[in-house]
C-alpha positions as CSV (number, residue, x, y, z in Angstrom):
1,M,99.1,109.5,119.6
2,T,97.3,108.7,122.8
3,G,97.3,110.8,125.9
4,S,99.4,108.4,127.8
5,V,102.2,108.5,125.2
6,I,102.1,112.3,125.2
7,S,102.3,112.3,129.0
8,A,105.2,109.8,128.9
9,A,107.1,112.0,126.4
10,V,106.5,115.1,128.6
11,W,107.7,113.1,131.6
12,I,110.9,112.3,129.7
13,V,111.5,115.9,128.8
14,V,110.9,117.0,132.4
15,A,113.2,114.2,133.7
16,S,115.9,115.4,131.4
17,I,115.6,118.9,132.6
18,I,115.7,117.8,136.2
19,A,118.8,115.7,135.5
20,L,120.6,119.0,134.6
21,L,119.9,120.4,138.1
22,P,122.4,120.3,141.0
23,W,122.4,117.1,143.0
24,K,120.7,118.5,146.1
25,I,117.7,119.5,143.9
26,H,118.0,116.6,141.5
27,W,117.4,113.7,143.9
28,R,114.5,115.4,145.7
29,A,112.7,116.1,142.4
30,A,113.3,112.6,141.3
31,V,111.9,111.1,144.5
32,F,109.0,113.5,145.1
33,L,108.0,114.4,141.5
34,L,109.1,111.9,139.0
35,I,108.6,108.6,140.8
36,P,105.0,109.3,142.0
37,T,104.0,110.5,138.5
38,I,105.5,107.4,136.8
39,V,103.5,105.2,139.1
40,V,100.4,106.6,137.3
41,I,101.8,106.8,133.8
42,I,103.2,103.3,133.4
43,P,99.9,101.5,134.0
44,W,98.1,104.0,131.8
45,L,100.5,103.2,129.0
46,F,99.9,99.5,129.4
47,I,96.2,99.9,129.4
48,Q,96.0,102.2,126.4
49,N,98.8,101.0,124.2
50,G,99.5,97.4,125.2
51,V,102.4,95.4,126.6
52,V,105.1,96.3,124.0
53,V,104.7,100.1,124.3
54,G,104.3,99.9,128.1
55,T,107.4,97.7,128.5
56,A,109.5,99.9,126.2
57,F,108.6,103.0,128.2
58,A,109.0,101.2,131.6
59,V,112.6,100.2,130.6
60,G,113.3,103.8,129.5
61,F,111.9,105.1,132.8
62,C,114.1,102.7,134.8
63,S,117.1,103.8,132.8
64,I,116.5,107.4,133.6
65,L,115.8,106.8,137.3
66,R,118.3,104.1,137.9
67,W,120.1,105.6,140.9
68,P,117.0,107.0,142.7
69,L,115.3,103.6,142.3
70,Y,118.4,101.8,143.5
71,Y,118.6,103.9,146.7
72,L,114.8,103.7,147.2
73,T,114.9,99.9,146.9
74,K,118.0,99.7,149.1
75,N,116.4,101.7,151.9
76,T,113.1,99.8,151.6
77,I,114.9,96.5,152.0
78,R,116.9,97.8,154.9
79,K,113.8,99.1,156.7
80,A,111.9,95.8,156.0
81,K,114.8,93.8,157.6
82,V,114.6,96.1,160.7
83,I,110.8,95.6,161.0
84,L,111.0,91.8,160.4
85,G,113.9,91.5,162.9
86,R,116.5,90.0,160.5
């Protein structure tokens, strides 16, 4: 097993533990801990293990972080519209 797969597995365990926390702690941990680390882990998975393994883990990560990613995307689009004047 490569280091990237082990890191991804540890990330999944940590995400599961964070999911058990109260909502006030949960979303902060997801935004400030899980999302920044996944930005590093996903490309690492693709480089070391190929497209199939990288895509499988990327889909799993998006499944775990679906609501924080939804709100992050929603807020980013809203701020982009304000900046662009639409």
